[in-house]
C-alpha positions as CSV (number, residue, x, y, z in Angstrom):
1,M,-0.1,0.1,0.1
2,I,0.9,3.2,-0.8
3,E,-0.6,6.4,0.9
4,L,0.1,10.3,0.3
5,T,-1.5,12.7,2.8
6,N,-1.8,16.2,1.7
7,V,1.4,15.9,0.7
8,T,3.7,19.4,-1.0
9,K,6.6,20.2,-2.3
10,R,7.7,23.8,-3.7
11,F,11.1,24.3,-5.2
12,G,12.0,27.9,-4.6
13,A,9.2,30.3,-5.8
14,T,7.6,27.2,-7.6
15,E,5.2,25.3,-6.3
16,V,5.5,21.5,-7.8
17,L,2.8,19.5,-5.7
18,R,0.2,21.3,-4.1
19,G,-1.5,18.9,-1.1
20,I,-1.6,15.4,-3.3
21,S,-3.4,12.9,-1.4
22,L,-3.1,9.9,-3.5
23,S,-4.1,6.0,-2.3
24,I,-2.5,3.0,-4.0
25,A,-3.6,-0.9,-3.3
26,P,-1.5,-3.3,-3.6
27,G,-1.6,-5.3,-6.7
28,S,-2.5,-2.0,-8.7
29,A,-1.2,-0.7,-11.9
30,L,-1.5,3.3,-11.9
31,A,0.0,5.6,-14.9
32,I,0.6,9.3,-13.6
33,L,0.0,11.6,-16.5
34,G,0.5,14.6,-17.1
35,P,1.9,17.8,-19.1
36,N,5.3,18.6,-18.7
37,A,6.3,20.3,-15.5
38,S,3.4,19.1,-14.0
39,G,4.9,17.2,-10.8
40,K,4.7,13.9,-12.4
41,T,8.9,13.4,-11.3
42,T,8.5,15.4,-8.4
43,L,5.7,12.8,-7.0
44,L,7.4,9.7,-7.7
45,K,10.9,11.1,-6.7
46,C,9.1,11.7,-3.1
47,M,7.3,8.2,-2.7
48,L,10.7,7.1,-3.6
49,G,12.3,9.0,-0.4
50,L,14.5,10.7,-2.7
51,T,12.9,14.3,-2.6
52,R,11.3,15.3,1.0
53,P,7.7,17.2,0.9
54,D,7.7,20.1,2.5
55,S,4.3,19.3,4.6
56,G,2.3,16.4,4.3
57,E,3.0,12.6,4.6
58,I,4.2,9.1,3.2
59,R,3.9,5.7,3.8
60,I,4.3,2.7,2.7
61,N,3.1,-0.3,3.5
62,G,2.0,1.3,6.9
63,T,6.0,2.5,7.1
64,P,6.3,6.5,6.9
65,I,9.0,8.0,4.2
66,G,12.0,9.5,6.0
67,A,11.4,7.6,9.4
68,S,13.0,4.2,8.1
69,A,15.1,3.6,4.8
70,E,13.4,-0.4,5.4
71,Y,10.6,-0.1,2.7
72,R,13.0,0.7,-0.2
73,R,13.8,-2.8,0.0
74,W,10.4,-3.4,-1.4
75,I,10.9,-1.3,-4.4
76,G,12.1,-1.2,-7.7
77,Y,13.0,2.0,-9.6
78,M,13.8,2.7,-13.0
79,P,14.2,6.9,-13.9
80,Q,13.9,8.2,-16.5
81,H,17.5,9.1,-16.8
82,P,19.5,6.9,-14.7
83,H,23.0,8.2,-13.8
84,F,26.3,5.5,-12.9
85,P,29.4,6.2,-11.9
86,E,30.8,6.3,-15.6
87,N,34.2,4.2,-14.5
88,L,31.9,1.3,-13.5
89,R,31.8,-1.5,-16.2
90,A,28.0,-2.8,-16.5
91,A,28.4,-5.8,-14.6
92,E,30.1,-4.1,-11.6
93,V,27.1,-2.0,-11.2
94,I,25.0,-4.6,-10.9
95,E,27.4,-6.8,-8.4
96,L,27.5,-3.4,-6.5
97,V,23.4,-2.8,-6.4
98,K,22.9,-6.9,-5.5
99,Q,25.6,-6.3,-2.5
100,I,23.4,-3.1,-1.5
101,R,20.3,-5.1,-1.6
102,G,21.6,-7.9,0.1
103,L,21.0,-10.4,-3.3
104,S,24.1,-13.3,-3.6
105,A,22.0,-15.9,-6.1
106,P,22.2,-14.6,-10.0
107,V,18.9,-13.5,-10.6
108,E,19.6,-10.6,-12.8
109,A,20.9,-13.3,-15.1
110,P,17.0,-13.9,-16.7
111,Y,17.1,-10.4,-17.2
112,I,20.1,-10.0,-19.2
113,E,19.0,-12.8,-21.8
114,Q,16.1,-11.2,-22.3
115,F,17.5,-7.5,-22.5
116,R,20.4,-8.6,-24.4
117,L,22.8,-7.0,-22.6
118,T,25.1,-10.4,-22.3
119,S,27.8,-8.4,-25.1
120,E,27.3,-5.3,-23.0
121,L,28.7,-6.5,-19.6
122,H,32.0,-5.9,-18.9
123,K,31.8,-2.6,-20.5
124,P,32.3,1.2,-19.0
125,I,29.1,2.9,-18.3
126,R,30.9,5.3,-20.6
127,A,30.8,3.7,-23.3
128,L,27.3,2.3,-23.3
129,S,24.3,4.3,-25.2
130,G,21.6,5.6,-23.2
131,G,19.5,2.9,-25.1
132,T,21.3,0.2,-23.7
133,R,22.0,1.7,-20.2
134,Q,18.2,2.0,-20.1
135,K,18.1,-1.6,-20.5
136,L,20.6,-1.7,-17.7
137,S,18.0,0.8,-15.7
138,A,15.3,-2.0,-15.8
139,V,17.6,-5.2,-15.0
140,L,18.4,-3.5,-12.1
141,A,14.8,-2.8,-11.1
142,L,13.0,-5.8,-12.0
143,M,15.9,-8.8,-10.6
144,S,14.9,-8.4,-6.9
145,S,11.5,-9.3,-7.4
146,P,10.1,-6.2,-5.8
147,T,6.7,-5.9,-5.0
148,I,6.7,-2.4,-6.2
149,L,7.5,-1.2,-9.3
150,I,8.4,3.0,-9.8
151,L,8.9,3.9,-13.3
152,D,9.5,7.2,-14.8
153,E,9.1,7.1,-18.8
154,P,9.9,3.8,-18.5
155,T,10.1,2.8,-22.7
156,A,11.7,6.9,-23.5
157,G,14.8,5.5,-25.6
158,L,14.4,1.9,-25.8
159,D,14.1,0.2,-29.4
160,P,10.9,-1.3,-30.2
161,L,12.5,-5.2,-28.9
162,A,13.7,-3.8,-25.6
163,A,10.4,-1.7,-25.1
164,H,8.2,-5.0,-25.8
165,T,10.4,-7.2,-23.4
166,L,10.0,-4.3,-20.7
167,K,6.1,-3.9,-21.1
168,T,5.8,-8.0,-20.7
169,E,8.1,-8.6,-18.3
170,L,6.0,-5.4,-16.6
171,Q,2.7,-8.1,-17.4
172,H,4.5,-10.7,-15.8
173,C,5.4,-8.7,-12.2
174,R,1.3,-7.5,-12.0
175,Q,0.4,-11.5,-12.6
176,R,2.3,-11.8,-9.4
177,G,1.1,-9.0,-7.6
178,C,3.6,-6.2,-8.2
179,T,2.1,-2.8,-7.7
180,L,3.1,-1.0,-10.7
181,V,3.2,2.8,-10.8
182,L,4.4,5.1,-13.8
183,T,4.8,7.8,-15.3
184,T,4.9,7.7,-19.1
185,H,4.3,10.1,-22.2
186,V,3.8,6.6,-24.6
187,L,-0.2,6.9,-24.5
188,N,-0.4,3.4,-26.6
189,D,1.2,1.9,-23.9
190,I,-1.4,2.8,-21.3
191,P,-3.7,0.2,-22.0
192,E,-1.0,-2.5,-22.0
193,L,0.3,-1.9,-18.4
194,V,-1.9,-0.1,-16.2
195,T,-6.0,-0.2,-15.4
196,E,-6.0,3.2,-13.8
197,V,-4.6,7.1,-14.8
198,V,-4.4,10.2,-12.3
199,F,-4.0,12.8,-14.4
200,L,-1.9,15.9,-12.5
201,L,-1.6,19.4,-13.9
202,E,0.3,22.6,-12.1
203,G,0.6,20.3,-9.0
204,R,-2.5,18.9,-8.5
205,I,-4.7,15.8,-9.3
206,V,-7.4,16.7,-12.1
207,F,-8.9,13.3,-11.9
208,R,-8.3,9.6,-11.4
209,E,-10.3,7.1,-13.2
210,S,-9.9,3.1,-14.6
211,V,-8.8,3.3,-18.0
212,P,-11.6,1.2,-19.3
213,Q,-14.2,3.5,-17.6
214,L,-12.4,6.3,-20.0
215,F,-13.3,4.1,-23.2
216,A,-16.6,3.3,-22.3
217,E,-17.1,6.8,-21.4
218,S,-15.5,8.6,-25.0
219,N,-16.7,5.6,-27.0
220,S,-13.4,5.3,-28.6
221,R,-10.7,2.6,-29.3
222,H,-7.7,4.9,-29.0
223,F,-6.7,5.8,-25.6
224,S,-5.4,9.5,-26.4
225,E,-8.4,10.2,-27.8
226,A,-10.3,9.1,-24.4
227,L,-8.1,11.0,-22.6
228,V,-8.7,14.5,-24.6
229,H,-12.6,13.7,-24.0
230,R,-12.2,13.5,-20.4
231,L,-10.1,16.4,-20.3
232,Q,-12.7,18.3,-22.2
233,R,-14.8,17.7,-18.8
234,S,-12.7,18.7,-16.4
């Protein structure tokens, strides 16, 4: 369970999050949508404890963010722009994360095969393309079999085959009961990956609705059209 209560965040004079209250049940699959600068990434980083809210409370499985780092063991995270130590090799980054998470078995092996990363493992991070770094980020997020996955634009920068592989893996995670929270501008991904959407605008929640309901209300087969139809009523 992820629970946010009246969460606010300001950067200088800009109020990025304005009283966000949101409850995400275990096993849910939720997309947080909105235009650029609507607060999506900041909201995800607050859930992860990477950004501290100015006010309000966030609990992960009942544990308040900031009270302990224990909750992080439940979470897999895939940032929009992954940053790794440039001097390390990809294999070394994987081993480092495994040590931090207390993983000893070769849990990364099936994901390395799925994303075709074997030939990239012994290259330094600085030699990897953006898409390859994104694949490495996917491996790191998935390999611990987390109960919560938080993904910021996960298919951005991936080639079609890698994007398909990632979406397949995310569907497998959902089937085993993993909670999925993501942002994306690739609207065609939405019906494949999530069952609910939250739309943010200027740091506030405009609406929360199920994907089937959006389609039914708009009488459209295209998610982009269904989303526009809902926004016109807001």
